[in-house]
Structures are given as structure tokens and as C-alpha cells.
SEVO-579040 format. One line per 4 residues: number of its first residue (from 0); their letters; for each residue x, y, z of N, C-alpha, C, O. Coordinates in pm, 1 decimal, decimal comma. Layout:
NUM = a = X/Y/Z/X/Y/Z/X/Y/Z/X/Y/Z  ...
***
This chain:
0 = xxxx = 11478,3/21253,3/13198,5/11492,5/21158,2/13307,4/11530,4/21022,4/13250,7/11473,8/20977,6/13151,0  11627,9/20956,4/13316,1/11674,0/20825,1/13271,1/11579,0/20715,0/13314,7/11517,6/20720,6/13421,3  11569,2/20615,8/13229,4/11494,5/20496,7/13266,2/11588,2/20406,2/13345,7/11709,9/20418,2/13331,8  11534,9/20315,0/13429,4/11621,2/20222,8/13503,7/11710,0/20143,6/13407,3/11663,8/20093,4/13304,8
4 = xxxx = 11838,6/20133,7/13442,8/11932,3/20057,7/13360,2/11998,0/20137,5/13249,6/12082,4/20084,3/13177,5  11960,8/20266,9/13234,0/12021,0/20349,0/13129,9/12133,3/20433,7/13187,7/12129,3/20473,7/13304,1  12233,5/20460,4/13104,7/12339,6/20551,2/13147,1/12297,7/20693,8/13116,6/12185,4/20718,7/13072,7  12391,2/20789,6/13140,8/12357,1/20930,9/13121,6/12326,4/20965,3/12976,2/12266,9/21069,7/12949,4
8 = xxxx = 12365,7/20879,5/12881,5/12336,8/20905,3/12740,0/12208,4/20836,4/12693,9/12173,2/20840,5/12576,0  12138,3/20772,3/12789,7/12013,4/20706,2/12755,8/12031,6/20568,8/12693,0/11938,0/20513,8/12634,9  12152,3/20513,0/12704,6/12179,8/20381,2/12648,1/12181,4/20280,4/12761,2/12247,6/20302,1/12862,7  12109,2/20170,2/12744,9/12107,7/20070,0/12850,7/12237,3/19990,7/12848,8/12294,8/19966,2/12742,8
12 = xxxx = 12282,6/19950,9/12967,1/12404,4/19870,6/12978,2/12387,7/19741,4/12898,8/12483,6/19692,9/12838,9  12267,6/19685,8/12897,7/12242,0/19562,6/12823,5/12269,1/19581,8/12674,7/12330,0/19495,1/12612,0  12225,1/19693,6/12616,9/12243,1/19713,1/12473,1/12390,1/19732,0/12437,7/12432,9/19688,0/12331,0  12469,6/19796,9/12525,2/12612,0/19810,9/12494,3/12682,2/19677,5/12509,4/12776,5/19648,7/12435,7
16 = xxxx = 12637,9/19595,3/12603,7/12698,1/19463,2/12619,4/12668,6/19377,8/12497,3/12757,3/19310,4/12444,9  12544,1/19380,7/12452,2/12507,5/19299,1/12337,2/12585,4/19339,0/12213,5/12612,5/19255,1/12127,6  12621,6/19465,5/12203,3/12696,1/19512,2/12087,4/12845,2/19483,5/12100,3/12921,7/19513,1/12008,5  12888,7/19425,1/12215,4/13029,2/19394,8/12234,4/13109,0/19517,9/12273,1/13232,1/19515,7/12269,4
20 = xxxx = 13040,7/19624,9/12310,2/13108,7/19749,3/12347,4/13163,0/19739,3/12488,5/13131,6/19645,3/12561,6  13243,2/19834,7/12525,8/13293,6/19842,0/12661,7/13176,1/19870,2/12752,3/13094,1/19957,2/12723,0  13167,2/19797,2/12862,7/13049,6/19804,5/12948,7/13082,3/19865,3/13083,2/13198,9/19885,5/13117,1  12979,0/19894,2/13159,1/12991,9/19952,1/13292,0/12936,4/19853,5/13393,1/12849,5/19775,6/13354,1
24 = xxxx = 12977,8/19848,9/13519,6/13088,6/19922,7/13576,7/13220,8/19856,0/13543,2/13223,6/19745,8/13488,6  13329,5/19922,6/13576,0/13461,9/19869,0/13549,4/13515,0/19910,3/13414,4/13632,4/19887,4/13385,3  13432,6/19970,2/13331,2/13479,8/20013,8/13200,9/13548,5/20148,3/13214,0/13488,9/20246,1/13259,2  13671,5/20151,8/13174,9/13749,8/20274,7/13181,2/13797,2/20307,2/13040,0/13917,2/20320,6/13016,1
28 = xxxx = 13704,3/20319,8/12947,5/13735,4/20334,6/12806,1/13832,5/20448,7/12777,5/13910,8/20439,5/12683,0  13829,6/20554,9/12855,8/13915,5/20669,1/12828,0/14034,9/20679,1/12921,4/14113,0/20773,6/12910,4  14051,4/20585,5/13012,1/14160,4/20591,9/13108,9/14283,9/20523,9/13052,2/14279,3/20406,9/13014,3  14392,5/20596,1/13046,8/14519,5/20541,8/13000,4/14613,3/20537,1/13119,7/14637,1/20639,4/13183,8
32 = xxxx = 14666,7/20420,0/13150,1/14756,0/20400,4/13263,7/14895,2/20450,1/13225,2/14946,0/20418,3/13117,7  14955,7/20527,7/13313,6/15089,6/20582,2/13290,1/15195,9/20487,5/13344,9/15176,4/20425,1/13449,3  15305,3/20477,2/13276,1/15419,6/20399,4/13321,1/15480,1/20468,0/13444,4/15490,9/20590,5/13448,2  15519,3/20389,2/13544,4/15578,1/20443,4/13667,2/15721,6/20489,2/13642,0/15781,6/20455,8/13539,8
36 = xxxx = 15775,0/20565,2/13735,5/15911,8/20616,9/13724,6/16014,9/20504,1/13712,0/16118,3/20521,6/13647,5  15986,9/20388,3/13773,6/16078,9/20274,1/13764,1/16056,2/20191,7/13636,7/16113,4/20083,7/13621,6  15973,0/20242,4/13545,3/15940,9/20183,8/13414,3/15841,2/20068,2/13421,3/15810,5/20007,4/13318,7  15790,5/20037,0/13540,0/15689,1/19933,2/13555,2/15553,0/19986,8/13513,2/15523,4/20104,9/13531,3
40 = xxxx = 15470,5/19898,5/13456,8/15332,1/19932,1/13423,9/15244,4/19835,3/13501,7/15256,2/19713,8/13485,9  15155,5/19889,2/13586,7/15067,4/19804,8/13669,0/14924,0/19829,9/13624,6/14869,7/19938,7/13643,5  14863,7/19727,7/13565,6/14726,8/19735,0/13513,0/14634,5/19663,2/13611,2/14635,4/19540,4/13619,6  14556,1/19739,2/13684,3/14472,5/19685,5/13790,7/14331,4/19655,1/13742,3/14282,1/19717,1/13648,0
44 = xxxx = 14267,6/19559,7/13807,5/14131,3/19520,1/13770,9/14035,3/19638,5/13772,6/13945,6/19646,6/13688,8  14053,3/19729,6/13866,6/13960,7/19844,2/13878,0/13966,2/19936,2/13756,2/13875,1/20016,2/13735,0  14072,0/19925,5/13676,4/14088,4/20011,7/13559,1/14055,5/19942,3/13427,0/14078,7/19998,8/13320,1  14003,0/19823,2/13433,4/13978,9/19740,5/13314,6/13869,6/19798,4/13224,4/13778,2/19866,7/13270,8
48 = xxxx = 13881,2/19769,9/13096,4/13772,6/19793,7/13000,5/13713,3/19656,6/12968,9/13784,5/19564,4/12929,1  13584,3/19645,1/12986,9/13512,1/19518,4/12970,5/13453,5/19510,6/12830,3/13399,1/19608,3/12778,7  13465,3/19393,0/12769,6/13406,1/19368,2/12637,3/13327,3/19237,7/12648,6/13386,1/19129,7/12643,6  13197,0/19246,3/12663,5/13119,1/19123,8/12670,3/12999,5/19133,8/12761,9/12963,4/19241,8/12808,7
52 = xxxx = 12937,8/19018,1/12787,0/12811,3/19011,9/12859,3/12825,9/18982,0/13007,7/12757,1/19043,0/13089,5  12914,0/18889,2/13044,2/12917,8/18841,7/13182,4/13036,1/18893,6/13263,2/13021,3/18927,4/13380,6  13151,6/18899,8/13201,6/13272,5/18940,5/13273,7/13253,6/19080,3/13330,8/13194,3/19166,9/13266,5  13305,3/19102,3/13454,0/13287,2/19232,1/13519,7/13393,6/19253,3/13626,0/13464,1/19160,5/13665,8
56 = xxxx = 13403,3/19376,5/13670,4/13491,3/19409,5/13781,6/13416,5/19380,6/13911,9/13302,7/19423,9/13930,1  13481,9/19306,8/14002,3/13426,1/19276,3/14133,7/13501,9/19359,5/14237,4/13616,9/19328,3/14268,4  13439,0/19465,8/14292,3/13511,0/19559,5/14378,5/13528,1/19517,3/14524,2/13599,6/19584,7/14598,3  13465,5/19408,8/14567,6/13475,4/19370,8/14708,0/13623,3/19355,0/14747,0/13702,1/19301,8/14668,7
60 = xxxx = 13661,7/19400,9/14867,5/13803,4/19397,8/14907,5/13868,2/19259,9/14896,6/13985,4/19250,7/14860,0  13795,5/19153,3/14927,1/13855,0/19019,4/14918,3/13865,5/18969,7/14773,7/13930,5/18868,5/14747,3  13802,7/19039,6/14681,7/13808,9/19003,6/14539,9/13894,1/19104,5/14462,8/14004,6/19071,4/14419,7  13843,7/19228,1/14444,8/13916,3/19330,7/14369,5/13974,0/19270,5/14241,5/14095,2/19271,1/14220,2
64 = xxxx = 13885,6/19218,9/14157,4/13928,5/19137,9/14043,4/13832,6/19150,1/13925,6/13719,8/19197,3/13939,5  13879,5/19107,3/13811,5/13793,1/19084,8/13695,9/13738,7/18943,6/13714,4/13815,6/18847,5/13717,5  13608,6/18930,6/13726,7/13548,3/18800,1/13754,1/13421,2/18777,9/13673,7/13391,8/18851,5/13579,5  13346,4/18675,0/13712,6/13226,2/18632,8/13640,3/13258,1/18609,1/13492,8/13175,7/18636,2/13405,5
68 = xxxx = 13377,5/18558,7/13466,3/13423,4/18537,2/13329,2/13376,2/18400,0/13283,1/13456,1/18309,2/13260,0  13245,3/18387,4/13270,3/13183,9/18259,1/13239,4/13154,3/18238,4/13091,6/13112,8/18129,7/13051,4  13175,0/18340,7/13010,8/13152,7/18330,6/12866,6/13287,0/18348,5/12795,4/13351,0/18452,8/12809,1  13329,3/18249,0/12720,8/13459,5/18252,9/12652,4/13464,7/18359,0/12541,8/13572,4/18387,6/12489,5
72 = xxxx = 13350,6/18417,4/12505,7/13351,0/18523,9/12405,0/13382,7/18660,3/12467,6/13419,1/18754,0/12396,7  13368,9/18671,4/12600,3/13399,6/18796,4/12670,1/13551,2/18815,5/12677,7/13627,0/18718,7/12683,1  13593,8/18941,6/12678,0/13736,4/18970,2/12691,6/13754,7/19105,7/12758,4/13659,3/19181,9/12774,3  13879,4/19134,9/12797,7/13908,5/19258,7/12869,7/14032,4/19325,2/12811,1/14112,2/19261,7/12742,3
76 = xxxx = 14047,0/19456,3/12840,0/14164,8/19528,0/12791,3/14198,4/19645,2/12882,6/14116,2/19689,0/12963,2  14320,4/19694,8/12868,4/14368,5/19814,9/12936,0/14447,4/19895,5/12834,8/14516,5/19838,9/12750,0  14437,8/20026,9/12842,9/14519,3/20117,4/12762,4/14628,9/20172,8/12853,0/14603,7/20207,0/12968,5  14750,6/20181,4/12799,6/14860,3/20233,4/12879,7/14959,6/20307,2/12791,2/14959,7/20293,3/12668,9
80 = xxxx = 15043,7/20385,7/12856,5/15142,3/20465,4/12785,5/15282,5/20428,5/12832,2/15309,7/20420,0/12952,0  15370,4/20406,9/12735,8/15511,1/20375,5/12762,6/15595,4/20499,8/12732,7/15590,7/20553,7/12622,1  15671,4/20544,0/12831,2/15768,1/20652,6/12812,3/15909,9/20597,8/12800,9/15995,8/20656,7/12735,2  15933,0/20482,8/12866,8/16064,0/20418,8/12867,6/16050,0/20281,5/12800,7/16016,2/20183,9/12867,7
84 = xxxx = 16075,6/20272,9/12670,1/16058,1/20146,4/12599,6/16160,2/20041,5/12643,9/16257,5/20071,7/12713,1  16135,1/19918,4/12602,2/16226,5/19809,3/12634,7/16156,1/19675,6/12629,8/16046,9/19663,4/12574,4  16219,3/19575,8/12688,1/16161,1/19442,0/12700,4/16101,1/19430,1/12839,9/16162,9/19469,6/12938,8  15980,7/19375,4/12846,7/15907,8/19366,6/12972,4/15863,9/19223,8/13001,3/15816,9/19152,5/12912,7
88 = xxxx = 15880,2/19183,3/13126,9/15824,8/19057,8/13176,9/15675,7/19081,9/13198,5/15637,2/19185,7/13252,3  15591,7/18987,6/13157,3/15446,2/18998,7/13173,0/15402,7/18903,2/13283,9/15415,6/18781,4/13272,4  15350,4/18962,5/13392,3/15308,0/18883,5/13508,1/15160,2/18907,4/13534,8/15114,5/19021,7/13537,4  15085,9/18799,4/13554,6/14943,6/18808,3/13587,8/14922,9/18768,9/13732,5/14986,1/18675,5/13781,7
92 = xxxx = 14834,3/18839,9/13800,9/14788,6/18801,5/13934,1/14649,9/18743,9/13913,0/14555,5/18816,4/13881,6  14638,3/18613,3/13930,4/14514,7/18545,4/13893,0/14477,7/18438,6/13993,9/14560,3/18393,3/14073,1  14350,5/18399,5/13989,0/14297,3/18290,6/14070,8/14202,0/18210,2/13984,3/14147,1/18260,0/13886,0  14183,7/18084,0/14023,2/14090,7/17998,5/13948,4/14036,2/17892,6/14042,1/14111,7/17822,0/14108,9
96 = xxxx = 13905,6/17882,3/14046,3/13838,4/17790,5/14137,4/13866,8/17643,9/14109,3/13900,3/17604,9/13997,5  13852,5/17564,5/14213,9/13875,2/17420,9/14206,9/13792,2/17360,0/14093,7/13670,4/17377,0/14088,4  13859,5/17289,4/14004,2/13793,0/17224,8/13892,0/13772,4/17313,5/13771,1/13721,5/17267,2/13669,0  13810,8/17440,1/13779,8/13791,4/17532,3/13666,8/13919,8/17564,3/13591,4/13916,5/17641,0/13495,1
100 = xxxx = 14031,1/17508,4/13632,2/14157,3/17533,6/13562,1/14152,4/17479,8/13420,1/14062,8/17403,6/13383,9  14250,1/17520,6/13340,7/14261,8/17467,6/13205,4/14215,7/17559,8/13095,2/14226,2/17525,2/12977,5  14164,3/17677,6/13130,7/14125,2/17771,5/13025,4/14249,7/17819,8/12952,4/14351,2/17852,1/13014,2  14240,4/17824,2/12821,3/14350,1/17874,6/12739,3/14313,5/18015,8/12695,8/14198,6/18043,1/12660,9
104 = xxxx = 14413,4/18106,6/12698,1/14386,2/18246,0/12664,7/14508,5/18310,3/12600,2/14619,4/18257,3/12607,4  14486,1/18425,8/12537,0/14593,0/18505,0/12475,7/14600,4/18640,4/12543,2/14498,4/18705,1/12566,7  14722,4/18682,8/12574,2/14749,0/18819,9/12615,7/14818,5/18884,4/12496,7/14925,6/18839,8/12455,5  14758,3/18988,9/12441,4/14812,1/19054,1/12321,7/14847,6/19198,6/12352,3/14767,5/19273,9/12407,7
108 = xxxx = 14970,0/19235,7/12314,8/15016,5/19374,0/12326,3/15082,9/19408,2/12194,9/15175,4/19339,7/12151,2  15035,7/19514,2/12132,0/15087,5/19554,8/12001,9/15067,6/19436,2/11906,8/14954,9/19388,6/11893,3  15170,7/19387,8/11841,8/15155,0/19273,6/11750,6/15209,8/19145,0/11812,5/15237,7/19048,9/11740,9  15225,1/19142,8/11944,2/15281,2/19027,4/12014,0/15174,1/18959,2/12097,7/15094,1/19025,6/12163,7
112 = xxxx = 15172,9/18826,3/12094,7/15074,0/18750,9/12170,1/15143,1/18643,8/12254,0/15233,3/18574,4/12207,1  15099,0/18631,9/12378,4/15146,4/18527,9/12468,7/15028,8/18435,6/12497,3/14922,3/18480,4/12539,8  15049,0/18307,1/12473,9/14944,0/18207,3/12495,5/14973,5/18136,3/12627,4/15088,3/18102,1/12655,5  14870,1/18114,2/12707,9/14889,1/18051,8/12838,4/14766,3/17969,0/12874,9/14659,5/17982,7/12815,2
116 = xxxx = 14784,8/17882,6/12975,2/14675,3/17802,6/13029,7/14663,3/17834,9/13177,7/14762,6/17832,9/13250,4  14541,4/17864,8/13222,5/14514,9/17903,3/13361,2/14524,6/17780,6/13451,9/14457,7/17680,2/13427,6  14607,9/17788,3/13556,6/14612,7/17677,6/13651,8/14499,3/17687,6/13753,9/14450,8/17797,1/13782,2  14458,3/17576,7/13807,6/14361,7/17570,8/13916,7/14436,2/17614,1/14042,9/14535,2/17551,3/14080,5
120 = xxxx = 14390,0/17720,2/14108,6/14455,7/17765,8/14232,1/14378,2/17721,9/14356,7/14415,1/17757,6/14468,6  14271,8/17645,2/14337,6/14195,0/17592,9/14449,7/14076,4/17677,8/14490,6/13985,7/17629,2/14558,1  14075,8/17805,3/14450,3/13967,6/17895,7/14487,3/13975,9/18021,4/14401,4/14084,0/18060,0/14357,0  13862,5/18084,1/14378,4/13860,2/18209,9/14303,6/13907,0/18327,6/14390,1/13904,1/18442,0/14344,8
124 = xxxx = 13950,0/18300,8/14514,0/14009,1/18405,0/14598,4/14153,3/18371,2/14636,6/14214,6/18443,8/14714,8  14207,7/18263,3/14583,2/14347,0/18224,0/14610,1/14434,1/18273,3/14494,1/14461,0/18199,2/14399,6  14477,4/18398,7/14502,7/14551,2/18462,6/14393,4/14699,3/18425,8/14396,6/14761,8/18419,2/14502,4  14752,9/18402,3/14277,8/14895,6/18376,4/14262,2/14950,1/18466,9/14152,0/14875,9/18511,4/14064,5
128 = xxxx = 15079,5/18493,3/14157,4/15147,1/18569,5/14052,4/15216,7/18471,5/13959,9/15287,8/18381,5/14004,5  15195,4/18490,3/13830,2/15255,8/18401,6/13730,1/15315,1/18482,9/13616,4/15247,8/18567,9/13558,2  15441,3/18456,4/13585,1/15504,2/18517,7/13468,2/15471,8/18430,5/13348,4/15496,6/18309,9/13349,5  15415,3/18493,2/13243,4/15374,2/18414,2/13126,7/15461,0/18440,5/13003,9/15440,2/18378,8/12899,5
132 = xxxx = 15557,4/18530,8/13015,2/15646,2/18557,4/12902,2/15697,8/18699,7/12903,4/15690,5/18769,7/13004,4  15750,4/18741,5/12788,2/15805,0/18875,4/12771,8/15754,4/18937,0/12641,8/15721,5/18867,0/12546,1  15749,2/19070,7/12641,4/15716,8/19144,8/12520,0/15818,6/19257,0/12504,5/15873,0/19307,5/12602,7  15843,4/19294,9/12379,6/15932,7/19407,0/12352,4/15849,6/19523,0/12299,7/15783,0/19512,1/12196,7
136 = xxxx = 15854,8/19634,4/12372,5/15787,4/19756,0/12330,7/15899,3/19853,2/12294,8/15958,7/19917,2/12381,5  15926,4/19862,5/12165,8/16047,9/19927,2/12115,4/16045,6/20078,7/12115,0/16150,9/20142,1/12108,8  15926,5/20137,9/12121,6/15923,4/20283,9/12115,3/15821,2/20339,6/12213,6/15724,9/20271,5/12248,9  15841,9/20463,2/12257,7/15743,7/20526,3/12345,9/15611,0/20541,3/12273,5/15606,7/20552,5/12151,0
140 = xxxx = 15503,1/20541,5/12350,3/15372,1/20563,1/12289,3/15261,2/20493,4/12363,9/15281,0/20439,6/12472,8  15143,3/20495,2/12302,9/15023,6/20436,0/12360,0/15007,5/20292,5/12311,6/15028,2/20261,6/12194,3  14970,2/20206,1/12405,1/14951,4/20064,3/12376,6/14822,4/20016,3/12441,9/14767,9/20080,6/12531,6  14775,3/19901,7/12394,4/14661,7/19833,0/12455,7/14701,2/19688,0/12479,8/14759,7/19623,3/12393,0
144 = xxxx = 14668,9/19638,3/12597,3/14684,1/19495,5/12624,5/14543,8/19436,7/12631,0/14455,2/19492,3/12695,9  14524,4/19324,4/12563,5/14395,0/19256,1/12569,1/14415,3/19113,2/12617,7/14518,6/19051,2/12592,3  14314,8/19062,7/12687,8/14315,4/18924,5/12736,1/14189,9/18859,3/12680,0/14077,6/18896,5/12714,2  14212,0/18759,9/12591,9/14099,7/18695,0/12523,8/14108,6/18543,3/12539,9/14210,0/18482,6/12505,6
148 = xxxx = 14002,4/18482,8/12592,2/13999,5/18336,9/12604,4/13996,3/18268,8/12468,1/13938,2/18319,8/12372,3  14060,0/18152,6/12462,0/14054,5/18066,8/12343,5/13958,0/17951,8/12370,8/13876,0/17916,0/12286,2  13969,7/17894,0/12492,1/13874,3/17789,7/12532,5/13858,6/17792,6/12683,7/13950,2/17830,4/12756,8  13739,9/17751,6/12729,1/13704,3/17753,5/12871,4/13638,8/17620,0/12907,5/13518,0/17603,5/12890,4
152 = xxxx = 13718,2/17524,8/12957,2/13659,5/17394,9/12990,0/13584,6/17390,4/13123,3/13501,5/17301,9/13143,6  13612,4/17483,9/13214,3/13550,7/17482,4/13347,3/13441,8/17586,2/13362,7/13385,1/17634,5/13264,7  13413,3/17619,8/13488,2/13306,7/17713,9/13522,7/13336,2/17855,9/13474,2/13246,1/17926,5/13429,0  13462,0/17896,9/13483,7/13499,3/18033,8/13445,4/13642,1/18033,4/13392,2/13719,1/17941,5/13419,9
156 = xxxx = 13677,0/18136,9/13315,4/13811,5/18148,7/13259,6/13913,0/18164,4/13371,7/14006,1/18084,6/13383,1  13895,5/18267,4/13455,0/13982,1/18296,4/13569,1/13929,6/18421,2/13636,4/13841,1/18488,6/13583,6  13983,5/18451,8/13752,2/13970,2/18583,9/13812,7/14105,5/18650,1/13791,8/14208,9/18590,2/13821,1  14105,8/18772,7/13741,6/14228,8/18843,2/13705,7/14235,2/18974,1/13783,9/14155,6/19065,1/13760,7
160 = xxxx = 14330,0/18982,9/13876,1/14343,1/19101,4/13961,8/14432,8/19208,3/13900,9/14407,7/19327,6/13918,2  14538,2/19166,1/13829,0/14632,3/19264,6/13774,1/14720,6/19201,1/13667,9/14740,9/19079,7/13664,8  14772,2/19287,1/13581,1/14880,1/19251,3/13489,2/14990,9/19351,8/13517,0/14967,0/19472,5/13519,7  15111,7/19301,6/13537,6/15225,6/19387,7/13565,1/15331,2/19367,2/13457,2/15372,6/19254,5/13430,0
164 = xxxx = 15374,1/19477,2/13396,3/15483,2/19475,0/13298,9/15605,2/19530,7/13370,7/15606,9/19647,0/13410,9  15707,3/19446,9/13386,4/15828,6/19485,6/13457,2/15945,4/19485,1/13360,8/15965,8/19387,1/13289,2  16023,2/19593,5/13357,4/16136,4/19596,9/13264,4/16236,9/19485,3/13294,0/16267,6/19455,4/13409,4  16286,2/19425,8/13187,4/16386,0/19320,2/13198,8/16523,4/19385,8/13187,3/16551,8/19456,6/13090,7
168 = xxxx = 16607,3/19361,5/13286,3/16742,8/19415,7/13282,7/16828,1/19322,1/13200,0/16840,1/19203,3/13230,1  16887,4/19377,2/13095,0/16972,4/19295,3/13008,7/17108,8/19278,2/13071,9/17169,7/19374,9/13117,8  17156,9/19154,0/13074,1/17290,3/19125,9/13126,5/17388,4/19120,1/13012,4/17354,1/19079,2/12901,5  17510,8/19161,1/13039,8/17612,5/19163,7/12934,0/17720,5/19064,6/12960,6/17814,4/19053,1/12881,8
***
């Protein structure tokens, strides 16, 4: 019989969080997102892997986001598979409460990192889409994208609903 707060393996969520392991709920450690037929990769908050103490998936319909990101040591990731390699635009769907903008963070995929600063959107439920750069994924295979704060001057890093990788059409 499990004790309160323990998972099916008898490990408490608190102990996995303290160890920096992927935590529950919202942890999808074994879920790999497949690239869509149009070559887009959509990484949703509900599929996130959590690394840390406070950050978590918020399932409420008006949120549906990675939130409670109040500790700059916490970070998140998604595993995905590319079948159609190429250059991809990286777009985040994010929100940030009034007075909490200004957090600096890195989005890392493979050996590429994009550095960005979170804008204040006026509310943690006022989501906007922002393109933060491009990455080149040259070959098919499995990848991980991670989002790690560098500094957090406000109440929270951000609320993050999705990351979308969209193929860039090269013009000739």
C-alpha cells in the first residue's frame, strides 16, 4: 500500500523534485512528440517534462500552461522526433503577469541555443505568440528541447503554453 504523496514505485514526488528529476504531474518522461505531416512540431504544455520544485503543468482550460515558474533553477523539456529535417522557426506561446516581465532564458535544441527575454503581457492568462529565432535540425532523429531560465527579476519566469517548430521555406 502506498503512503500519501508516493507514486506507484513508492517514491514521493517531493524526493524526486529535490533530486532535480522529472516530476509529476505533467511529467512525460517517456513521451516523444512526433513531427506532423506538414513537418511542424507542436510541443504542448500538457506533454512537458518538469525539472525542479515549483514549476508545474496547470491543466485548467483558461491556463493549459507550464506555470508556477517561481524558481529560476527550475526548467522544462520536451522530447520529439524529426522525420523531415531542415531549418525551423521557433515560436513560443507565452504569458507574463504585470510587473514580472524581463526574465532571461535559453531555449536549447541539440547544440543550438536561443536566448530571449520574456515580455510583460499584462497577465499570466494573456498569451501571445513570439518567434525567438531559428534552428537547423540537419538529420532525422530524436531531439530534446529545453527551456532554462538565466535570471528572473519578477514574480515568475513566464507561463508557457506551447513551443512550435515550423519549417522555414527557403527562397531562391
